[in-house]
DSSP file (Angstrom, degrees, kcal/mol; ACC not computed):
  #  RESIDUE AA STRUCTURE BP1 BP2  ACC     N-H-->O    O-->H-N    N-H-->O    O-->H-N    TCO  KAPPA ALPHA  PHI   PSI    X-CA   Y-CA   Z-CA
    1    1 A M              0   0    0      0, 0.0     2,-0.6     0, 0.0     0, 0.0   0.000 360.0 360.0 360.0 135.6   36.6    4.3 -118.7
    2    2 A N        -     0   0    0      1,-0.1     4,-0.3     2,-0.0     0, 0.0  -0.707 360.0-172.7 -83.6 120.8   40.3    3.9 -117.9
    3    3 A A    >>  +     0   0    0     -2,-0.6     4,-1.9     1,-0.2     3,-0.8   0.608  63.5  91.4 -86.9 -12.9   42.0    7.3 -117.3
    4    4 A W  H 3> S+     0   0    0      1,-0.3     4,-3.0     2,-0.2     5,-0.2   0.842  79.2  56.3 -58.2 -39.7   45.5    5.9 -117.0
    5    5 A P  H 3> S+     0   0    0      0, 0.0     4,-2.2     0, 0.0    -1,-0.3   0.894 110.7  46.4 -61.1 -34.7   46.5    6.2 -120.7
    6    6 A F  H <> S+     0   0    0     -3,-0.8     4,-2.4    -4,-0.3    -2,-0.2   0.879 112.2  49.4 -73.1 -35.1   45.6    9.9 -120.6
    7    7 A V  H  X S+     0   0    0     -4,-1.9     4,-2.3     2,-0.2     5,-0.2   0.923 113.2  47.8 -68.1 -42.8   47.5   10.5 -117.3
    8    8 A T  H  X S+     0   0    0     -4,-3.0     4,-2.3     2,-0.2    -2,-0.2   0.908 111.9  49.2 -65.6 -39.4   50.5    8.6 -118.8
    9    9 A A  H  X S+     0   0    0     -4,-2.2     4,-2.6    -5,-0.2    -2,-0.2   0.915 111.4  49.8 -66.4 -40.5   50.3   10.7 -122.0
   10   10 A A  H  X S+     0   0    0     -4,-2.4     4,-2.2     1,-0.2    -2,-0.2   0.909 112.0  48.1 -64.9 -39.9   50.1   14.0 -119.9
   11   11 A W  H  X S+     0   0    0     -4,-2.3     4,-2.7     2,-0.2     5,-0.2   0.902 111.7  49.8 -64.6 -41.8   53.1   12.9 -117.9
   12   12 A G  H  X S+     0   0    0     -4,-2.3     4,-2.6     1,-0.2    -2,-0.2   0.904 111.7  48.6 -64.2 -41.3   55.1   12.0 -121.0
   13   13 A L  H  X S+     0   0    0     -4,-2.6     4,-2.4     2,-0.2    -1,-0.2   0.902 111.8  48.7 -65.1 -40.5   54.2   15.3 -122.6
   14   14 A T  H  X S+     0   0    0     -4,-2.2     4,-2.2     2,-0.2    -2,-0.2   0.926 114.4  45.3 -63.2 -46.7   55.2   17.3 -119.4
   15   15 A I  H  X S+     0   0    0     -4,-2.7     4,-2.1     2,-0.2    -2,-0.2   0.885 113.7  49.5 -69.9 -37.7   58.5   15.4 -119.2
   16   16 A G  H  X S+     0   0    0     -4,-2.6     4,-2.0    -5,-0.2    -1,-0.2   0.899 112.3  47.6 -65.4 -39.2   59.2   15.8 -122.9
   17   17 A A  H  X S+     0   0    0     -4,-2.4     4,-2.4     2,-0.2    -2,-0.2   0.876 110.8  51.3 -70.6 -36.1   58.5   19.5 -122.8
   18   18 A S  H  X S+     0   0    0     -4,-2.2     4,-2.4     2,-0.2    -1,-0.2   0.885 109.2  50.7 -67.5 -38.8   60.7   20.0 -119.7
   19   19 A A  H  X S+     0   0    0     -4,-2.1     4,-2.3     2,-0.2    -1,-0.2   0.894 110.4  50.2 -64.5 -38.4   63.5   18.2 -121.5
   20   20 A L  H  X S+     0   0    0     -4,-2.0     4,-2.5     2,-0.2    -2,-0.2   0.914 110.9  47.9 -68.0 -41.2   63.1   20.5 -124.5
   21   21 A V  H  X S+     0   0    0     -4,-2.4     4,-2.5     2,-0.2     5,-0.2   0.911 112.1  50.7 -62.5 -40.9   63.1   23.6 -122.3
   22   22 A A  H  X S+     0   0    0     -4,-2.4     4,-2.3     2,-0.2    -2,-0.2   0.916 111.4  47.7 -62.9 -41.5   66.2   22.4 -120.5
   23   23 A A  H  X S+     0   0    0     -4,-2.3     4,-2.5     1,-0.2    -2,-0.2   0.945 113.6  46.8 -67.0 -46.0   68.0   21.7 -123.9
   24   24 A L  H  X S+     0   0    0     -4,-2.5     4,-2.3     1,-0.2    -1,-0.2   0.881 112.4  50.1 -62.3 -38.2   67.1   25.1 -125.3
   25   25 A S  H  X S+     0   0    0     -4,-2.5     4,-2.7     2,-0.2    -1,-0.2   0.919 110.6  50.1 -63.8 -43.3   68.2   26.9 -122.0
   26   26 A Y  H  X S+     0   0    0     -4,-2.3     4,-2.4     1,-0.2    -2,-0.2   0.908 111.5  48.0 -61.4 -43.2   71.5   25.0 -122.1
   27   27 A R  H  X S+     0   0    0     -4,-2.5     4,-2.5     2,-0.2    -1,-0.2   0.924 112.3  48.9 -66.1 -41.1   72.1   26.0 -125.8
   28   28 A A  H  X S+     0   0    0     -4,-2.3     4,-2.6     2,-0.2    -2,-0.2   0.908 110.9  51.1 -65.4 -41.6   71.2   29.6 -125.0
   29   29 A M  H  X S+     0   0    0     -4,-2.7     4,-2.4     1,-0.2    -1,-0.2   0.922 110.4  48.5 -59.4 -46.2   73.6   29.6 -122.0
   30   30 A R  H  X S+     0   0    0     -4,-2.4     4,-2.1     1,-0.2    -2,-0.2   0.899 111.0  50.7 -61.3 -43.3   76.4   28.2 -124.2
   31   31 A R  H  X S+     0   0    0     -4,-2.5     4,-2.2     1,-0.2    -2,-0.2   0.909 111.1  48.2 -64.1 -39.9   75.7   30.8 -126.8
   32   32 A A  H  X S+     0   0    0     -4,-2.6     4,-2.3     1,-0.2    -2,-0.2   0.890 110.4  51.6 -68.6 -35.7   75.8   33.6 -124.3
   33   33 A E  H  X S+     0   0    0     -4,-2.4     4,-1.8     2,-0.2    -1,-0.2   0.882 111.2  47.2 -66.7 -35.1   79.0   32.3 -122.8
   34   34 A N  H  X S+     0   0    0     -4,-2.1     4,-2.4     2,-0.2    -2,-0.2   0.865 111.1  51.8 -71.6 -36.6   80.7   32.2 -126.2
   35   35 A A  H  X S+     0   0    0     -4,-2.2     4,-2.3     2,-0.2    -2,-0.2   0.902 110.9  48.0 -66.0 -40.7   79.5   35.7 -127.0
   36   36 A A  H  X S+     0   0    0     -4,-2.3     4,-2.1     2,-0.2    -2,-0.2   0.859 110.8  51.0 -67.2 -36.2   80.9   36.9 -123.7
   37   37 A R  H  X S+     0   0    0     -4,-1.8     4,-2.1     2,-0.2    -2,-0.2   0.917 111.1  48.6 -64.7 -45.2   84.2   35.2 -124.4
   38   38 A A  H  X S+     0   0    0     -4,-2.4     4,-1.8     1,-0.2    -2,-0.2   0.892 110.7  50.3 -64.7 -39.8   84.4   36.8 -127.9
   39   39 A L  H  < S+     0   0    0     -4,-2.3    -1,-0.2     1,-0.2    -2,-0.2   0.929 109.8  50.8 -63.4 -42.2   83.7   40.2 -126.4
   40   40 A R  H  < S+     0   0    0     -4,-2.1    -2,-0.2     1,-0.2    -1,-0.2   0.888 110.6  50.1 -60.5 -40.9   86.4   39.7 -123.9
   41   41 A R  H  <        0   0    0     -4,-2.1    -1,-0.2     1,-0.2    -2,-0.2   0.851 360.0 360.0 -69.9 -34.6   88.9   38.7 -126.6
   42   42 A S     <        0   0    0     -4,-1.8    -1,-0.2    -5,-0.1    -2,-0.2   0.503 360.0 360.0 -81.8 360.0   88.2   41.7 -128.9
């Protein structure tokens, strides 16, 4: 039985999940920066 399709799928899942986490972290960072800016302005 060839294991490579499963290895490839696992790698794809890992990379996809990492990209998702990075995007969510970036969005949260931007939101926090905007909140801090709004607090500074008020």
